[in-house]
N, C-alpha and C positions, 0 to 999 in steps of 0.2 A: 380317899381317891385323890391322886395327884392331878393338879391342874397343869395344862400344857401351855407353853408360851407360843406366840405366833411363829410359823415356820420361817426360816431365813435361808437365803441362797448362799451356799458356801463361797468364801472369798476367792478360792481358786477358779470357780466357774465364772465369776464376774470378771476376773483378769483375762481369762481365755476369750470371753465375749468381746472385750475391749480390743484385744489384738486382732480378732477377725474383722471387727468393724473398721479399724484403722487400715487394714490391708485392702478391704473392699473399696475404700476411698482412694486407693492408689498411693498411699504413703507408708513409710516404715518398712519393716522386714516381715514378709509373710512366712507361712509355715507349710511344709509338705503335709500331705494327708497321712493319717495314722495307718500303719501296716495292719492288714487283716491277720487275725490270729491263725496260726498254723499254715500260712501261705508258704509256697516253696520259695527258695532263695531267688531274688531278682537282682541281676547284675547289669541290666540294660537300662540306659537312661532314657528319659522322655524325648520324643522327637517333636521339634517345633516347626510348624508350617506357617508362613506369613503370606497373606494375600491382601489386595486392596480393592477399593470400590470403583476404580477408574476404568471406564469401558473402552475408551480409545487409547492411543499411544501416549497422549500428553494430558496431564491434569491442568485445569485452569483455576482451581481453587483448593480448598482444604481436601486432604486425602485421609480417608478412613482405613487404617491398616487393621486387619483381623489376624489374631494369633491363635492357632489351633494346636492342641496337644493330643498325642495318641493315647495318653493315659492321664488319669487324674493327678494334678500337681497341687491340689489344695489351694492355698493362698500364697504359695511360694513365689508366684509370678506377680510382680508389682511394677508400677510405672517407672520406678527407679532402675529396673532391669533393662530398660530400653534406651539405647543411645541413638540420638537423632542427629542427622546432618542435613544441611540445606533448608532447615526450617525450625520451627519450635513446637514443643509438645502442647496439645490441647487436652480435651477431656479423655480420661482413661476409664474404661468400664470393664470390670470383671464379671462376665456373664455367669460362669460356673467354673468348676475345677478343670475344665478342658478347653475353655475358650475365653478370649478377652479382646477388646478393641482399644485403639488409640488413635485420636485425631491428630494429624500433623499439619501444621499451617506453614506452607511454603513461604520463602522470603518474598515479600510484596514487590510487585512491579519489576520482576526479573524473570529470566529463564534459567533453568538449571535442572538439578536432580535432587530429590529428597531421598535420604537413606535411613533405614532403621536397622538396628542390630541388637540381637540378644546374645550377650556374652556367654562363654562356656561356664557351665556349672552354676548358673544363676537361678535355675529352676530345678526342683527336686521332686521325684516321685515318692511313693510311700516307703520305698526301701532306701531312700537317701541318694539314689543315683542322680547325677547331674546331666544336663543337656549338652549338646555340641553347639559351637558357634553357628548362628543362623542370621542371615542378612537378607534384605530386600531393598529394591530401589524403584523409584517412579519419577519419570521426567515430568517437568511442569513448565508452564508458561503463564505467569501472572502479570504480564505487561498490561497496563491499563490501556484499553483501546477506545478510540473515538470513532464516531460514525463517519463513513465515507462521504466525502463531498467533492465537488468539482473544483479545480481540475484533478483528475486521477492519474497518477504517474506510477503507482505500484512500488514506490520507493520508501514511503513513510513507514516507520516501524511501529507506529501507534494506531494503525488502522487494520482491521481484520478483513483485508481484501479476500474475495472469494470468486471463483468462476464455476458456473454450472452449465455444462455442455449437454446437448441433446441432439437426437436425430442422426448421430454419427460423428458428433463433435464432442463426445464425452471426455476425450483426452485433452482437456483444457487446463493448463496449469500456469502458475507464475514462476518464471525462470530468469536466469541471467541473460541479458541481451546478447545475442550471438555476435554482435559487432562492437560491444562495449561492456567489458567485464565489470564496470562500476555501476551499471544500470540494471534495473529489474523491469521486465516486460511480461505481457501475457502471451503464452504460446497456445495456438489452437491446431490440433492435428485433425484434419477432416478425413475421415476414414474412407477406404475404398467401399463403394456401394452406399455411401451416405445418402440420407434423404435430401430432397431438393431444399428443404427448410432447415438443414443442419445449422445450428447456431450456438452461441455462448452468451449467457447472461452474466453481467458484471454485478456482483452483489457483495454486501457486507455480511459476513457469516458469524459474527460474534455469538457465542453461546449456542451455535447450531441453528440459529434463526436467520433466515434471509431478510436483509434489510436493503432499502434503496438509498439514494443520495439524500443527505440532509444538509442544507435545505434543498427543496426541489429545484429542478432546472428552471431558471428564471425567465422563461419565454415571455415575450410581450409583443406588441404590434410591430416593433422595429428590431427585435432581437430574436431570431428564430433558428440560429445555427449552432451546431457542435462541430468541432474538428477532432479527428483521430489520426495519430501517426500510425501507419501500417507498413508491414513488410510482407511481400508476396513473392513467391517464386516465379510468377507469371504476370505479365501486363495484360490489360484488356479485360480483366474480370470485374464483375459488379460486386460491390460490397454494400450490403444493406444494413442500416442502423434503425432500430426500433426503440422507441421510448414509450413507457406506459406508467400507469398508477400501480404501485406495488401491491395495493389492496384491491384493485379491480382491473384485471387484465383486459377487460372490454374497452377501457379508456386508453387508447394507444394511437400512435401515429408512426408511419414508416417512410423512409426515404433512402435513396441510393447515391453512391458515387462510384467512379470507375478508376481502377488502378492504372497508372500510366508508366510506372517504373517496375521493371522486373529485377528481383533479387536485390532490392535496395529500399531504404526507408523513404517514405514520402508522407506528407500531411494531406489527408482528404477532408474536405469540408462538406457537411451534410446540412442542407437547408430544409427544415421541416415545414416551411411554408409551401413547399412543393412536394407533396406526398406522392408515394407510388400509386399508380393507377389501380383502382379497385380497393384501396385501403382508406381508412378514415382520415379526415382532414384534421389539421392542428386545431385544438380547442383550448384557448388560453385560460379557460376556467378550470381545466383539469389539473390534477396534481401529478405531473410527470416527474417521477423520481427513481426510475429504474431503466436500465439500458441493456439491449441485446444486440450483438453484432453477428452477421451472417456473411462468411466469406464465400465467394463464387455462388451467390444465391441463385437458385433455379437450376443448378447443374443436375441432370438426370442421374438416377442411381446407376443406370447402365453404363454411363460414361465416367462416373466418379472414381478416380484413382486417389490413393492416399497423397495428401498434400499438407505441408506444414506452413502455417502463417503466424505472424506476430502482430501485436498492436500495443500501443502505449499512448500516454498523454491525451486523455479524453478531456477536451477543453470547451467551455462555453465561449462562443465567439460573439461579442456584442456587435450589433449593427447588421440589419438585413441587407443583402445586396440590392442596390436600387431603392434603399429605404425611402418611404414616402414622407410627406409632410413638408415639401418645399426644399429649398436649399439647392436644388438642381443637381445635375451632374451624374449621379450614380446610375449605372446601366446594369449592374449585376455582375459585370466582368471583373477579373482581377489580373494583375500583372505579377509575375514571380521572378525574382532574381535568384538563380540557383547554381551558378558557376559551372554548369555542365557544358554549355556551348561556347560561344564567343566570350572570352574572358572580359569581365568589366574592368574598368580602370579604378585605381585607388589614389587618393590624395590624402596622405596622412599628415598630421600636424601636431605640434606640442610634445613630441616624443612617441608618436604612434605611426611614424613614417614607414616602418617595416611591415607592410601589408602585401599579401600576394595570394594567388590561387594555388592550393596544394591538395594532395590526396587526403581525404578524411582520415584522421588518425584511428578511427574505429571501424572504418569500412573502406577497404581498398578499391571498391568499385565506384566510389562517390568522390566528387570534387567539392571543396569548400573554400571559404576565405579565411586566411590566418592573419591575425593582427597581434603584433608583439608590442606591448607597452613597456618601454625601456625603463631602466632604473633611474634615469634622469628626467622622466616624463613629467609634464605639468599636470595639474589636477584636471585640466580641461583637454587633455590629449585625446584626439579622436581621428576618425577615418571617414572620408567622404567616398561613397561607392557610386560609380556612375556607369551607365550603359549607353549614354548618348554624348554628343559633343558638348563642350563647355561645362564639364563636370556636372552633367545633369542626367535625369531620367525622364521617361514620359510622364506627363502630368498625372498627379495623384488625384483620383476621383472622389475625394471626400464629399459626403452629403449628410444631411440630417439622419442620425441613427446609423451612419456608416463611417465611423471615424477611427477605425482600428487598423494597425499594421501588425502582422505577426512575423516572427523570425525564430529560427532554431539557433540556439547558442550553446557553446561549450566553454565552461570556465573551470580553472583548476580549483577554485574555492566557491563556496556558497555564501549567500548573504550580501553579495555586492550589488550595487545599482548599475543598471545599464541604461544610459540615456540615448534617446533617438531624437534627432532634430530634422525637420523638413523645412525647406525655405524656397523662395523664388530665386532661381538661378540667376535671373537678371536683376534682382534687387534683394540682397541678403538681409536687408532690414525687415523684410516680410518673412517671418519665420514663426515656428511654434515647436516647443520641446516637451517631451514627456519621458517618464521612466518606468522601468519594470525591474523586479528584483530576482536575481538568480537564487534558486532553492536547491539546485543539484550540483554537487561538487564532482568534477572530473566525469561529467556525463552530459549528453545532449538533452535539452528540454526546449519546449516551445514557449516563448514569451509573447505576451500581447501588449502592444503599446497603444493606449487609447488617447488620441490627441484632443479629445474633448476634456480631458483632465490634464491640463498643461502643468509643467513643473513650476513650483513657486518662484515668483519673480520674473517669469518669462511671459511673452505675449500669448494671448488666447487664440484659439483656432478661428480663422476667418474663412468661411466657405466660399467667399468670392475671390480669394487669393489663388494665384496659380503657383502651386507647390511643385517644383521640378528638381529638387536636389535633396539628397538624403545622406545623413551622417550618423555614425554610431560611436558612442563613447563608453568604453568598458571601465568599470569601477570609477565612474565620474565623481569628482570631488576629492580623490585621493592621489597624492603624487607617487611617482615611481620610487622616490627616495624612501617612502614609508613602507612599501611592499617589496621592493626589488623588481627586477624585470619579470613580467608574466606574459604567457602566451594564451590567446583566446581564439576561438573559431566562431564563424557565423555562416548560416546557410538558409535557403528557402525563405527569403524575405518576400512576403506576399502583401500587396497593397491594392486597394480598390482603384480601378482605372476608369477613364472616361468612356 
């Protein structure tokens, strides 16, 4: 009787298994499936279908492309058969002979389109027939976003601004400013028949999750205001602003302001220390980090016709009108220099002598002040703006907690300092100066000048001083020889009055 040696796997089977294993891992050349014995002649190539896992129009991360085949292609489809543009290849998985997936990683921190392509005759069926060219594309946006914080201007590219309308204001979107093509604003279309409470919530929508401001609105005993720049087709309508805790809508406070300018931009100030009758009072222990705006609040459904409104520049305003704690003065009133009525006078110096009232370059219905800083201007070139005799203005009502002047400015470049100086018109040695920085190029923005934070090397604010003169210095500290002549605009200078 012959003894048997242990069974051995034939070498050809080992080699075939190695090829299949390599193909399953996405490398090397795969093989078409074997043809079935006696099958009729097949002259039609496999059809490739490409889909992806992105539900919306734009991917915000990796894209999983799925490749389906209408017939078995064996292991002939490999990762090397896919050409990728706009990203890089990730994990490749062959599920079976009729399906596979490939993860494509879009280029980080950019927007664009990823594309995948399977070239002609790169995949074969059992009869050796090849496929036709098949491609697919997917838009992506992988810009790293930061959470929304005040002030909100809708211009930053790294923030996931979002608007959620309700009650007939669902048509709320971020659009180009109708008066300034370089600026982005929020547009609210209040529909015909809208509810009395139709409104729009300003939110951060990264990842489909609504988020509020971070950090929260820094309300305190002397700082209780927000300002919003608005555009309404009609004057005389109420605009309500509501702030709340994004995690608890029961913690909220509402207040209102009234539009006084028709078909033009204006800045409204909302004092949450004065809540709307019947609503909760401001509670400084609450985490107010979410805001909702209601145009023409209270308009009945029966009289509501379609109206379009715009808003921009949601800003925290330090200092409660009439702020307490001594220091005297504040009454809650403000004085505005807006160049619409009797023209103020200008006294330019150091190369900023060319100052005048002109038509707003972005809104033909509005008047603004234009200041040209010449190519030979000194670094301290500035312009004194006066509404009373002696190059003066009515006394500024600074008080404890109420030390800020706001102004809308337009600059051809961002990143420049704007200095503001106030002084005693009868004694220019009694003065205080502070600065704010332009962050918007070739577009209007509201700057806040807090005179409690004086510019380095200048005198501190003295609440007992009579400040009755105001001057503005664009790009303070830089000569005209450095930049060449530049044109700036200013409007809506708002300061506390006595």
